[in-house]
N, C-alpha and C positions, 0 to 999 in steps of 0.2 A: 360608139356607133361605128359601123363598117369596120370592126375588127381591131379598133384601137380605143378601148374603153378608158374613160377618165377614172383614175384610181385616187380615192380620198381616204384620208385617215378618218377614224371615228370622230363625228362631230364636225369634221371639216366640210366647208361648203364651196361650190365652185364660184367663179368670179360673178357669173349671172345671178345666182341665188343671193350672193351677198349685196349686190346691187339692188336686186328687187326688194330685198327685206330692209334696206335703209330707208329712212324717212326721206333723205335728199336723193334717193336712188338713181334715177335716170333723167337727164336733161331732155325734155320733150322738143325743145327747139333744136338741139343736136340730132335727135331722132328724126325730125321732119326734114332738116337739111340733107341728111344722108339718104333717106328713103324716098323723098319726093322729088319730082321734077321741078326746075327753077320756077318760082312764083307759086307753088303749091303748097299746102299745109294740111293739118288735121281738120276734119269737121268737128265743130264745136256745139256744145249744148248752149241754151239761151243764156246761161250764166258764164260762159266762156270756157268751160272745161273741155280739154281735148278728148275726143271720143275715139275716133278711128280715122284711118286713111283710106280713101276710096281708091279702087284700082286705077281709075283714070288719072289720079294724081301721083301715082308710083313711077319710079323708075323701072326699066325693063328687069333689072336685076332683082329689085325688091318684088316685082310681080312673080318672077320665077321662084324665088325663095317662098313667097306666100303660097304658090301652087304646091310646092313639095311639102311644106309644113301642113297645109289644110288637108292634103290628101294622105299623108303618111304619119305624121307625127301628132298633130292636134286636130282631129277630125271636126269638120264643120258642115253644116247643111247649106252653106252658101260660100262663094268665094269672090264676092264683088267688093269687099272691103276687108281691112285688117284692123281689128280692135287694139287698143292701146297696149294690153299686155303682150299681145302677138308681135305688135311693132317693137316692143322691148326685146323679144326674142330674136327678131331679124336684125336689129341693131346689134345685139350681142354677137351674132354669127358674123356679120360684115366687119366688126370691129375686133374680131378674133379673140373674144373673151372665152375663157374656159366655160363649158356648159356640161353639166351632168345630165345627158340626154336621157339616160334611163329614169332619172328622178323627174324630169320634165314630163315624160310619157306616163310614170306612175301617177303623178298629180293629176294629169288630165284624165286618166281612167277613173281615178277616185272621184273626181268631180262629175265626170259623165255618168258613172254608174248611179251617183246620188240624184241626178236630175229627174224631176217628175216629168212623166210623159205628157206631151202637148197633144192636142187633138187637131186633126186636119180641119181647116175652116169650112170645108164643104161636105166632108163625110166623117161624122163624129165617131164612126166605129173604127176609123184608121188613125194611126199615130202620125204625128208630124215630125217625129224625132228622127234625126240622121243615124245611120248605121255607124257606130264608133268602131274604129281601129279594125277596118276590114282586113288589111294585111296581117295583123296580129291574129285575128280570128282564123284566117285562112292557114296561116303557118302553124297554129296550134292543131287546127283540124288535121292538116297533112302529117304533123309529127305523130299523131295517134292513129294514123291509117286511114282517115276518112278521105275517100276520093275527092279530089278538088279540080279535076279537069273541067274546062268549062263545056257547058252543054250547047250543042249547035242547033 
C-alpha cells in the first residue's frame, strides 16, 4: 500500500493472515487493552462473546484508524463501532504486523460482492446496501477515461 507492496512467496501468508487463521489467533484482552480507553471493553453477547468496540470506548488513535479503514479499505454503511475482525486488523496495524493489504481488500470485495441486497426499511424499492469501495470504483472509472470531476 502506498508504493511499498508486501512481497510474499507462493503460499506464504502475512503475519496478520497467519494469526487470523490460527485457532488461538488473537488475544481479545490484548486487543481491548490497546484499542480501548482505560476501563472500556468490547460489547458482548448475552453469552459473553466479544462482538465489537463502540466508538465511544475507543482511543483517538483507534478512531482515526477505524475511519480510514471503513472509508477506504473495508467499506461499511456505519462507523459507530468496530466489529471484532476489524478490531483485529487495527490491532495488527498498531502492533506493526505485516499485512497483505491487497489480499485484505480482495477478500472484502469477494464478501461484499456476494452479499444479498437488503431493503430499505421504509421504502422497499430502495436498497439499504452501502456503496462498496468508492475510491476503487472512481479510480477504475478514471483510468478508463470516465470523467470523475464532482458535479457542482
